[in-house]
LUMGU-950646 format. One line per 2 residues: their letters; for each residue x, y, z of C-alpha. Coordinates in steps of 0.5 Angstrom, whole numbers, always signed. Example, Ala and Ser with C-alpha at 12.3 -4.5 7.8 and 13.67 -1.06 7.14 Angstrom:
REM residues 2
as) +25 -9 +16  +27 -2 +14 $
This chain:
REM residues 446
mk) +148 +198 +200  +151 +194 +206 $
pw) +158 +193 +205  +159 +186 +205 $
en) +154 +186 +198  +160 +189 +195 $
gt) +164 +183 +197  +168 +180 +203 $
lh) +172 +185 +207  +179 +184 +207 $
pa) +186 +188 +207  +188 +191 +200 $
ed) +194 +188 +197  +197 +194 +195 $
rp) +196 +199 +200  +194 +199 +208 $
yl) +186 +200 +208  +180 +195 +208 $
la) +176 +193 +202  +169 +190 +201 $
gd) +170 +186 +195  +173 +192 +191 $
tp) +170 +198 +194  +174 +202 +200 $
ff) +171 +201 +207  +172 +206 +212 $
wl) +172 +203 +219  +168 +207 +224 $
gd) +167 +203 +230  +163 +204 +237 $
ta) +165 +201 +243  +160 +197 +247 $
wl) +163 +192 +251  +157 +190 +255 $
mv) +152 +190 +250  +151 +183 +250 $
qk) +151 +183 +258  +146 +189 +259 $
lk) +141 +190 +254  +135 +187 +252 $
rp) +132 +186 +245  +128 +193 +244 $
ei) +135 +197 +247  +139 +193 +242 $
eq) +135 +195 +237  +135 +202 +239 $
yl) +142 +202 +240  +144 +199 +233 $
rn) +139 +203 +229  +142 +210 +233 $
ra) +149 +208 +231  +147 +206 +224 $
ek) +144 +212 +222  +150 +216 +225 $
gf) +155 +212 +220  +158 +207 +225 $
nv) +159 +201 +221  +163 +197 +226 $
iq) +161 +195 +234  +166 +192 +238 $
ts) +163 +188 +244  +165 +182 +248 $
iy) +161 +176 +248  +163 +174 +255 $
hw) +166 +180 +259  +168 +178 +266 $
he) +166 +174 +272  +158 +175 +270 $
dt) +156 +170 +265  +148 +172 +264 $
na) +145 +177 +260  +140 +182 +261 $
yg) +135 +177 +262  +139 +173 +267 $
vh) +140 +167 +262  +147 +164 +263 $
af) +152 +163 +258  +155 +157 +260 $
hn) +154 +151 +265  +157 +152 +271 $
md) +162 +157 +268  +165 +152 +264 $
ls) +167 +156 +258  +167 +150 +254 $
kp) +160 +148 +255  +155 +153 +253 $
cl) +148 +153 +255  +144 +151 +249 $
eg) +138 +148 +252  +131 +152 +254 $
pf) +126 +157 +250  +131 +163 +250 $
ty) +139 +162 +251  +144 +167 +252 $
wd) +146 +165 +245  +139 +166 +242 $
ll) +140 +174 +244  +147 +174 +241 $
df) +144 +171 +235  +139 +177 +235 $
iv) +145 +182 +236  +148 +179 +230 $
kt) +142 +179 +225  +140 +186 +227 $
ae) +146 +189 +226  +146 +185 +219 $
qy) +140 +189 +218  +143 +195 +219 $
gi) +149 +194 +215  +154 +194 +221 $
ym) +159 +189 +222  +160 +186 +229 $
al) +167 +186 +232  +166 +180 +237 $
lp) +171 +178 +243  +170 +171 +245 $
hw) +172 +173 +252  +175 +179 +255 $
gg) +183 +179 +256  +182 +179 +264 $
vy) +178 +172 +263  +184 +169 +261 $
rd) +189 +173 +266  +185 +171 +272 $
gq) +185 +164 +270  +177 +163 +269 $
it) +179 +159 +262  +184 +154 +260 $
re) +187 +153 +253  +183 +147 +252 $
qm) +176 +150 +254  +178 +156 +250 $
ea) +179 +151 +244  +172 +148 +245 $
yv) +169 +155 +246  +172 +158 +240 $
af) +170 +152 +235  +163 +153 +237 $
la) +163 +160 +236  +166 +159 +229 $
er) +161 +154 +227  +155 +158 +230 $
yh) +157 +164 +226  +160 +161 +220 $
da) +155 +164 +215  +154 +171 +218 $
pn) +157 +176 +213  +158 +181 +218 $
ii) +163 +178 +223  +170 +181 +225 $
wv) +173 +177 +230  +177 +180 +236 $
tg) +182 +177 +240  +185 +179 +246 $
gd) +181 +185 +250  +186 +190 +254 $
vr) +191 +185 +255  +198 +184 +253 $
gd) +200 +179 +248  +206 +177 +251 $
eg) +201 +175 +257  +199 +168 +254 $
ye) +202 +169 +247  +201 +162 +245 $
yw) +194 +162 +248  +192 +168 +243 $
cr) +195 +165 +237  +191 +159 +238 $
mg) +185 +163 +239  +187 +167 +232 $
qi) +189 +160 +228  +182 +157 +230 $
lk) +178 +163 +228  +182 +164 +221 $
sr) +182 +157 +219  +175 +155 +220 $
np) +172 +162 +218  +178 +165 +213 $
dq) +173 +170 +210  +172 +173 +217 $
lv) +177 +179 +219  +181 +177 +225 $
cy) +185 +182 +230  +187 +183 +237 $
hp) +185 +189 +242  +192 +190 +246 $
fg) +193 +193 +253  +193 +201 +254 $
rt) +198 +205 +250  +201 +199 +246 $
ts) +199 +196 +239  +198 +189 +237 $
id) +204 +189 +232  +208 +189 +239 $
yf) +206 +182 +240  +204 +179 +233 $
pq) +208 +182 +228  +208 +177 +223 $
ed) +202 +172 +225  +198 +169 +219 $
wl) +192 +169 +223  +192 +177 +224 $
di) +189 +181 +218  +190 +188 +221 $
hm) +193 +191 +227  +190 +195 +233 $
fq) +192 +200 +238  +190 +202 +244 $
sg) +192 +210 +245  +189 +210 +252 $
hs) +186 +215 +257  +191 +219 +260 $
ry) +194 +226 +259  +201 +228 +256 $
dq) +203 +230 +264  +200 +224 +267 $
we) +206 +220 +266  +205 +216 +273 $
qd) +199 +213 +270  +203 +211 +264 $
ei) +208 +208 +269  +202 +204 +273 $
vd) +199 +202 +266  +205 +199 +263 $
rg) +209 +197 +269  +216 +199 +266 $
ld) +215 +194 +260  +214 +198 +254 $
ty) +220 +201 +251  +216 +207 +248 $
rf) +211 +212 +250  +207 +216 +246 $
ge) +203 +220 +251  +196 +223 +247 $
dn) +200 +222 +240  +196 +217 +237 $
wr) +198 +218 +230  +205 +215 +233 $
yv) +202 +208 +233  +200 +209 +226 $
rr) +207 +211 +224  +210 +205 +228 $
vy) +206 +200 +225  +207 +203 +218 $
em) +215 +203 +219  +215 +196 +221 $
td) +210 +193 +215  +213 +198 +210 $
gr) +206 +201 +210  +203 +195 +208 $
vp) +198 +193 +214  +192 +196 +216 $
vl) +192 +199 +223  +187 +203 +227 $
da) +186 +206 +234  +181 +201 +237 $
ep) +181 +205 +244  +182 +212 +245 $
sy) +180 +217 +250  +173 +216 +251 $
en) +168 +222 +251  +166 +224 +258 $
ip) +171 +219 +262  +176 +222 +267 $
qg) +183 +224 +264  +187 +218 +267 $
ll) +181 +214 +269  +183 +213 +276 $
sa) +181 +220 +279  +174 +223 +279 $
ae) +177 +229 +281  +180 +230 +274 $
pl) +177 +233 +268  +173 +229 +263 $
wr) +175 +228 +256  +170 +231 +251 $
de) +168 +231 +244  +173 +235 +241 $
ds) +178 +230 +244  +175 +224 +241 $
rr) +175 +228 +234  +183 +230 +235 $
ya) +184 +222 +236  +180 +221 +230 $
yw) +183 +226 +225  +190 +225 +228 $
sv) +190 +218 +227  +186 +217 +220 $
fa) +190 +223 +217  +196 +219 +219 $
ga) +194 +213 +215  +189 +209 +219 $
cg) +184 +205 +216  +179 +208 +220 $
ft) +177 +209 +228  +173 +207 +234 $
yg) +170 +212 +238  +168 +211 +245 $
hn) +164 +214 +251  +164 +212 +258 $
ai) +157 +211 +259  +156 +207 +252 $
mq) +162 +202 +253  +159 +200 +259 $
ma) +152 +201 +258  +151 +204 +264 $
dd) +143 +205 +266  +142 +205 +273 $
pl) +140 +211 +277  +141 +208 +284 $
rp) +149 +208 +283  +154 +211 +278 $
gs) +158 +206 +273  +165 +205 +273 $
yn) +170 +211 +272  +165 +216 +275 $
cw) +160 +215 +270  +153 +218 +272 $
es) +150 +218 +265  +145 +213 +262 $
wk) +148 +210 +255  +141 +212 +253 $
ea) +143 +220 +254  +150 +219 +251 $
ih) +148 +216 +244  +146 +223 +243 $
hp) +153 +227 +245  +157 +231 +240 $
gg) +163 +226 +240  +159 +221 +237 $
ds) +155 +225 +233  +161 +229 +229 $
mv) +164 +222 +227  +160 +222 +221 $
hl) +163 +228 +218  +170 +225 +218 $
vr) +167 +218 +215  +163 +222 +209 $
lm) +169 +227 +208  +174 +221 +207 $
qe) +169 +217 +203  +168 +223 +198 $
vd) +175 +224 +197  +177 +216 +196 $
fs) +181 +216 +202  +184 +209 +200 $
hg) +189 +212 +195  +191 +218 +200 $
re) +197 +218 +205  +200 +222 +210 $
as) +203 +228 +207  +206 +233 +212 $
al) +212 +233 +208  +208 +238 +204 $
le) +208 +243 +210  +212 +249 +209 $
ce) +211 +251 +216  +213 +248 +223 $
qg) +208 +242 +224  +208 +243 +231 $
er) +207 +239 +237  +202 +236 +241 $
yg) +196 +240 +241  +199 +245 +236 $
ri) +200 +239 +231  +198 +240 +224 $
al) +196 +233 +221  +196 +233 +213 $
fg) +193 +228 +209  +192 +227 +201 $
ne) +194 +226 +194  +195 +229 +187 $
ey) +187 +231 +187  +186 +234 +195 $
ll) +189 +235 +201  +186 +235 +208 $
gy) +189 +239 +214  +186 +238 +221 $
ly) +188 +244 +226  +186 +242 +233 $
ra) +188 +249 +236  +188 +256 +232 $
rq) +194 +257 +228  +196 +258 +221 $
at) +198 +252 +216  +203 +254 +210 $
lr) +204 +249 +204  +209 +248 +199 $
eg) +209 +251 +192  +207 +246 +187 $
cl) +202 +242 +193  +197 +241 +188 $
eg) +196 +243 +180  +191 +248 +177 $
tv) +186 +252 +181  +184 +249 +188 $
ev) +178 +250 +191  +179 +252 +199 $
yw) +174 +250 +204  +174 +250 +212 $
mn) +170 +245 +215  +167 +245 +222 $
pl) +168 +238 +225  +163 +238 +230 $
tg) +157 +240 +225  +160 +238 +218 $
vr) +158 +245 +216  +163 +247 +210 $
sy) +165 +254 +209  +167 +256 +202 $
ag) +174 +260 +202  +175 +262 +195 $
et) +180 +259 +190  +187 +259 +190 $
df) +193 +256 +186  +200 +253 +189 $
re) +205 +257 +184  +208 +259 +190 $
rr) +207 +257 +197  +200 +259 +201 $
sf) +198 +260 +208  +191 +258 +211 $
ls) +189 +261 +218  +184 +257 +222 $
pa) +178 +261 +223  +178 +258 +230 $
ke) +176 +263 +236  +176 +263 +243 $
ym) +168 +264 +244  +167 +258 +239 $
pn) +165 +252 +242  +170 +248 +239 $
qd) +177 +250 +236  +178 +245 +232 $
wv) +177 +246 +224  +179 +242 +218 $
li) +182 +245 +212  +179 +242 +205 $
lr) +183 +243 +199  +181 +240 +192 $
rk) +183 +241 +185  +178 +244 +181 $
rc) +175 +240 +175  +173 +244 +169 $
nt) +166 +243 +166  +167 +240 +159 $
């Protein structure tokens, strides 16, 4: 069943998660910023089918990204680059291809999270507020009846760089299509709540946890230019906590741009090592187990749809997106989705208070999530997790799940009449060191 067949996608009233009708919806996004500009119809079909079969249900893409205003067929989006005047003449327009993307995604049960334009379009003066109003009204009307649209304002830009502009864009989209979610994709290592804490047009909060390491503070200085009052490094779970604290845990939040798989650490130097699949999982599990309503994965080649054998893409990308869709980071995301759906994540919560041991810092951190029926722990590095007496009642079944493969290994039964310890099975010779601990109350057969 496609999610919108359960009802309109909306934030739950009593908890920070999304519902489609009355059914919990776990957002698993992929980053395909340049899909509209780079892919032709057969490639769009290939990409969307691949992602749907791997559990992705949201695709983030930019309708108009930068100084280019043509798609892969060389068709222009606007007359004379005037964003208030879409080109609608001819047998096959830019907008016909976007219609095809939206319809194909609908067939596969995927929401399209569409940015009307990338943030730099406004920042570089390519569009005026009056042009934006006409353009966004055109989009809202064209996709008014599409059941699988999420609107994303911003696009890697600070909300205080054009606060009124972004608010007006959000207001138009929400007022004309009140049943479609509206959110804001912020600048690196900030959250939308930093700029838009109480706006009526914004339904969920996004943050961009960024692409640099803990020790790359000089990169953070370049990025935030000293304008931000906090720095979380790679601790993306802290953004979830920040939004929870500012909203009393009432508004959904997710990491909409973590470190991409196979992108240089820190972005700026090709000499730096690349982020790998285990890093993608770390960002996913850390944020989701902190209470995020989902997660958006990204890959260096896929986000820019790189496919030119004669020259590298941006950020030292030498791969084709057609190779990258088979890489392990994206493949392993489905195991997180299935696990969260299986345990009814929407009634879970961050549960680190149940740890009897030190939670740990940075890569040694234990992330814990659950409720009265289950507990889930994520250990990025090999260590022992000790949980308090009385964590779960009755007999508890114990599993270790390999988050790379999704394979679960039964580890017996226990109870919590006293504190219990669980040692991660990670070994140095294994391809990945991260593991997921699954504890579930045993149901008696009647």
